[in-house]
mmCIF file of the C-alpha atoms, coordinates in Angstrom:
data_MODEL
# 
_entry.id   MODEL 
# 
loop_
_atom_site.group_PDB 
_atom_site.id 
_atom_site.type_symbol 
_atom_site.label_atom_id 
_atom_site.label_alt_id 
_atom_site.label_comp_id 
_atom_site.label_asym_id 
_atom_site.label_entity_id 
_atom_site.label_seq_id 
_atom_site.pdbx_PDB_ins_code 
_atom_site.Cartn_x 
_atom_site.Cartn_y 
_atom_site.Cartn_z 
_atom_site.occupancy 
_atom_site.B_iso_or_equiv 
_atom_site.pdbx_formal_charge 
_atom_site.auth_seq_id 
_atom_site.auth_comp_id 
_atom_site.auth_asym_id 
_atom_site.auth_atom_id 
_atom_site.pdbx_PDB_model_num 
ATOM 1  C CA . MET A 1 1  ? 36.931 22.589  -17.077 1.00 0.00 ? 1  MET A CA 1 
ATOM 2  C CA . ARG A 1 2  ? 37.833 24.255  -20.661 1.00 0.00 ? 2  ARG A CA 1 
ATOM 3  C CA . GLN A 1 3  ? 35.204 26.982  -20.623 1.00 0.00 ? 3  GLN A CA 1 
ATOM 4  C CA . ARG A 1 4  ? 36.238 27.918  -16.912 1.00 0.00 ? 4  ARG A CA 1 
ATOM 5  C CA . ARG A 1 5  ? 39.992 27.962  -17.494 1.00 0.00 ? 5  ARG A CA 1 
ATOM 6  C CA . THR A 1 6  ? 40.169 29.469  -20.603 1.00 0.00 ? 6  THR A CA 1 
ATOM 7  C CA . GLY A 1 7  ? 39.826 33.435  -21.816 1.00 0.00 ? 7  GLY A CA 1 
ATOM 8  C CA . PRO A 1 8  ? 36.944 34.582  -23.353 1.00 0.00 ? 8  PRO A CA 1 
ATOM 9  C CA . ALA A 1 9  ? 39.143 35.793  -25.806 1.00 0.00 ? 9  ALA A CA 1 
ATOM 10 C CA . GLU A 1 10 ? 40.597 32.498  -26.668 1.00 0.00 ? 10 GLU A CA 1 
ATOM 11 C CA . LEU A 1 11 ? 37.388 30.210  -25.965 1.00 0.00 ? 11 LEU A CA 1 
ATOM 12 C CA . GLY A 1 12 ? 36.077 29.908  -29.402 1.00 0.00 ? 12 GLY A CA 1 
ATOM 13 C CA . ARG A 1 13 ? 39.371 28.533  -30.531 1.00 0.00 ? 13 ARG A CA 1 
ATOM 14 C CA . VAL A 1 14 ? 40.025 26.520  -27.725 1.00 0.00 ? 14 VAL A CA 1 
ATOM 15 C CA . MET A 1 15 ? 36.689 24.476  -28.177 1.00 0.00 ? 15 MET A CA 1 
ATOM 16 C CA . ALA A 1 16 ? 37.011 24.350  -31.796 1.00 0.00 ? 16 ALA A CA 1 
ATOM 17 C CA . VAL A 1 17 ? 40.632 22.600  -31.478 1.00 0.00 ? 17 VAL A CA 1 
ATOM 18 C CA . SER A 1 18 ? 38.998 20.380  -28.793 1.00 0.00 ? 18 SER A CA 1 
ATOM 19 C CA . ILE A 1 19 ? 35.866 19.742  -30.604 1.00 0.00 ? 19 ILE A CA 1 
ATOM 20 C CA . SER A 1 20 ? 38.304 18.454  -34.016 1.00 0.00 ? 20 SER A CA 1 
ATOM 21 C CA . LEU A 1 21 ? 40.559 16.189  -31.565 1.00 0.00 ? 21 LEU A CA 1 
ATOM 22 C CA . ASN A 1 22 ? 37.657 14.610  -30.635 1.00 0.00 ? 22 ASN A CA 1 
ATOM 23 C CA . VAL A 1 23 ? 35.805 13.899  -33.605 1.00 0.00 ? 23 VAL A CA 1 
ATOM 24 C CA . ALA A 1 24 ? 39.282 13.015  -35.338 1.00 0.00 ? 24 ALA A CA 1 
ATOM 25 C CA . GLY A 1 25 ? 39.299 10.157  -32.169 1.00 0.00 ? 25 GLY A CA 1 
ATOM 26 C CA . PHE A 1 26 ? 36.353 8.390   -32.929 1.00 0.00 ? 26 PHE A CA 1 
ATOM 27 C CA . PRO A 1 27 ? 37.667 6.598   -36.090 1.00 0.00 ? 27 PRO A CA 1 
ATOM 28 C CA . LEU A 1 28 ? 41.198 6.214   -34.831 1.00 0.00 ? 28 LEU A CA 1 
ATOM 29 C CA . GLY A 1 29 ? 39.844 4.062   -31.645 1.00 0.00 ? 29 GLY A CA 1 
ATOM 30 C CA . SER A 1 30 ? 37.620 2.451   -34.234 1.00 0.00 ? 30 SER A CA 1 
ATOM 31 C CA . VAL A 1 31 ? 40.662 1.489   -36.202 1.00 0.00 ? 31 VAL A CA 1 
ATOM 32 C CA . ILE A 1 32 ? 42.986 0.404   -33.071 1.00 0.00 ? 32 ILE A CA 1 
ATOM 33 C CA . ALA A 1 33 ? 39.780 -1.711  -31.887 1.00 0.00 ? 33 ALA A CA 1 
ATOM 34 C CA . GLY A 1 34 ? 38.979 -3.300  -35.198 1.00 0.00 ? 34 GLY A CA 1 
ATOM 35 C CA . GLY A 1 35 ? 42.201 -4.341  -35.117 1.00 0.00 ? 35 GLY A CA 1 
ATOM 36 C CA . LEU A 1 36 ? 42.838 -6.249  -31.714 1.00 0.00 ? 36 LEU A CA 1 
ATOM 37 C CA . VAL A 1 37 ? 39.188 -7.535  -31.455 1.00 0.00 ? 37 VAL A CA 1 
ATOM 38 C CA . ILE A 1 38 ? 39.993 -9.743  -34.776 1.00 0.00 ? 38 ILE A CA 1 
ATOM 39 C CA . HIS A 1 39 ? 42.750 -11.039 -32.077 1.00 0.00 ? 39 HIS A CA 1 
ATOM 40 C CA . SER A 1 40 ? 41.630 -10.931 -28.946 1.00 0.00 ? 40 SER A CA 1 
ATOM 41 C CA . VAL A 1 41 ? 38.218 -9.555  -27.484 1.00 0.00 ? 41 VAL A CA 1 
ATOM 42 C CA . ALA A 1 42 ? 39.725 -9.355  -23.813 1.00 0.00 ? 42 ALA A CA 1 
ATOM 43 C CA . ALA A 1 43 ? 42.602 -7.313  -25.192 1.00 0.00 ? 43 ALA A CA 1 
ATOM 44 C CA . THR A 1 44 ? 39.884 -5.187  -27.035 1.00 0.00 ? 44 THR A CA 1 
ATOM 45 C CA . PHE A 1 45 ? 38.628 -4.433  -23.266 1.00 0.00 ? 45 PHE A CA 1 
ATOM 46 C CA . ALA A 1 46 ? 42.139 -4.246  -21.556 1.00 0.00 ? 46 ALA A CA 1 
ATOM 47 C CA . ALA A 1 47 ? 43.542 -1.683  -24.000 1.00 0.00 ? 47 ALA A CA 1 
ATOM 48 C CA . ALA A 1 48 ? 40.195 0.604   -23.349 1.00 0.00 ? 48 ALA A CA 1 
ATOM 49 C CA . GLY A 1 49 ? 40.324 0.362   -19.923 1.00 0.00 ? 49 GLY A CA 1 
ATOM 50 C CA . ILE A 1 50 ? 44.178 1.252   -20.105 1.00 0.00 ? 50 ILE A CA 1 
ATOM 51 C CA . ALA A 1 51 ? 42.796 4.416   -22.134 1.00 0.00 ? 51 ALA A CA 1 
ATOM 52 C CA . ALA A 1 52 ? 40.487 5.221   -20.009 1.00 0.00 ? 52 ALA A CA 1 
ATOM 53 C CA . GLY A 1 53 ? 42.771 5.111   -16.988 1.00 0.00 ? 53 GLY A CA 1 
ATOM 54 C CA . LEU A 1 54 ? 45.865 7.186   -18.922 1.00 0.00 ? 54 LEU A CA 1 
ATOM 55 C CA . GLY A 1 55 ? 42.595 9.653   -19.600 1.00 0.00 ? 55 GLY A CA 1 
ATOM 56 C CA . ALA A 1 56 ? 42.052 9.877   -16.133 1.00 0.00 ? 56 ALA A CA 1 
ATOM 57 C CA . LEU A 1 57 ? 45.189 10.491  -15.000 1.00 0.00 ? 57 LEU A CA 1 
ATOM 58 C CA . ALA A 1 58 ? 45.497 13.384  -17.654 1.00 0.00 ? 58 ALA A CA 1 
ATOM 59 C CA . VAL A 1 59 ? 42.826 14.902  -15.940 1.00 0.00 ? 59 VAL A CA 1 
ATOM 60 C CA . TRP A 1 60 ? 44.374 14.457  -12.325 1.00 0.00 ? 60 TRP A CA 1 
ATOM 61 C CA . ALA A 1 61 ? 47.345 15.859  -13.401 1.00 0.00 ? 61 ALA A CA 1 
ATOM 62 C CA . ILE A 1 62 ? 46.085 19.305  -14.999 1.00 0.00 ? 62 ILE A CA 1 
ATOM 63 C CA . PRO A 1 63 ? 47.102 21.797  -11.644 1.00 0.00 ? 63 PRO A CA 1 
ATOM 64 C CA . ALA A 1 64 ? 43.377 22.933  -9.296  1.00 0.00 ? 64 ALA A CA 1 
ATOM 65 C CA . GLU A 1 65 ? 42.503 26.401  -9.781  1.00 0.00 ? 65 GLU A CA 1 
ATOM 66 C CA . GLY A 1 66 ? 43.740 29.104  -7.175  1.00 0.00 ? 66 GLY A CA 1 
# 
């Protein structure tokens, strides 16, 4: 979607920022999950489900092309 919606002149910059944010999210997610799993495995899975749902809502909120 990023490649389709980004102009060719800015594509490299947009992809670099996107990849940087994705890579930064891995350690952050590990810290959060590590802190939660100590207390409750079920809470860890619930938090993962909520995060996935919020991600789906964010994608759904992106305006359609056209």
